Every structure is written in C-alpha cells, then in structure tokens.
N, C-alpha and C positions, 0 to 999 in steps of 0.2 A: 226463303226458308227452309220450307218444309224438304221440296227437291234436294237441300243440298244436306239437310239432316239426315235422309234418305241415302244420301249418296256415300256419308261417312261411315254408316253400317253397314252400307251393301260392301264397303272397301275392305274395312272389318271383318266381316264373315268372309271373304275370299282370300283375306291374307292369313285367317282362322285356320282355313279348308288347306290352302296350302303347304303351311308348317306342318299341320297335321299329316298330311299325304308325305309330305320328305321326311318327317320322323317315324311314319309308317313303313314305308321304303327302305331305310336305315337299318330298321330291326327284321326286314323279311329277307332280303335280297342277301346277305351275307349266307344264310342259310339256304338260299333258291340257287346260288349262282356253284357251278363246277369248281372245286379245290384243286389246285395246281397238284398237292401234297399226298392226296387221294387216289390209288391205283386199284383199277379192277381190271381182270380178265382172264384169258385160257392159256396154259404153257404147259410146259414139260419139265418136271423134277431133272435134275441132270448133277450129278456125281463129278464135282472137279475136282481134279489131284493139283492143286497147288497147297501152298500152306500146311500140310498134313491132311489134306481133304476136308471137304462139306459137300454138303448139296443145296446147290441155286436153282430157280427157275429163270429157265429161260420161255417169255413171252411169246407170245404167236408173231406179234411182229418184231421179235427180234433182240428186245433188251432184256439185258439181265438184271434181275433182282437176288439180293443176296438177303435171303430172310433169317431175320435175328431170333425169331420164335417159332421156328420148324419143328412141328409133332415126331417125335419120331417115328410113328407109325407112318408118317409119310417121306421118309428117307430113302426111296427105292427109287433107281437111274429110272430114265425115260417114262415116269409116272408120269399120264397126264391128268391134269390139274382145272376149277377153275379157284382164282386167288381174288382176292381184296384185303388192300392195305392202305397204310401210312408211311411215306417216306420218310428217311428219319437221317436226315442231315445234323442230327447233333451227337449221334452213336457213331463212333469210329472202332474199327476192326483193322484185324489183320490180314483178311482177304485180299484186296486189293484185287477185288472182282466184283463187277456189277455196283446197283445200287439198295443200300441196306432199307428192307423195309421190313414194318412190323405188319405182320401177318392179322388180319381181323377176320376173315374168314379163307377158309382150305378147304377144300371138297374134289373127293376124286371125280373124274370124268369116265365115262363108258368106252 
C-alpha cells in the first residue's frame, strides 16, 4: 500500500513538472524563435523612377524593400545602409516595387 501511494505521488509530481515545462516553453519560445516578418541586413538606398519616383532599399542579397517610413535624410541614391524592419503585408501602396517594410532601424554605413 505504501509503495502504491508513493507511486501516485511520484506520477502526480512528474505530471505537474511536465505541464509546467510545457507552459514555460509556450511563453518563452515565441520570443526566442526568429520571426519571418522581421528583416535585418545591409543594403543600398536606390532611387526608383516609377510612379513619380521614390527611394527603395536593395538588400545585399538582391531583395527589394519599399520602406514605408524612410526619413528624408536617407533619401540619397547609392547610400549604403544597415537596416531592420517589419514586413507589412497590411499596407497597400502604389509603387508596385519590392516588399513594404516599416523600418525600425536605419544607419549609414561607411
């Protein structure tokens, strides 16, 4: 009888531990895993002569980004930059060029 009582307590403790670990991972993992809608990299500010003209970013890998909030001080053709931002699929624009990107960081590179 004592052994059975001990086994029940042990199973209950293991179950409690397992549930606790699962709950902890459920709160930590979303912040630890890379997000597909966050982009970082280096690239070149480029003047695009479409739809009246605008400035975009061509990443070093060749991906084109249409920054939704590019500061005018960075509106310089061929300017090398380091950038980070969030891909915005909920924003429509008339440029029809690149992926819309809401910049969270933008720095000039030497």
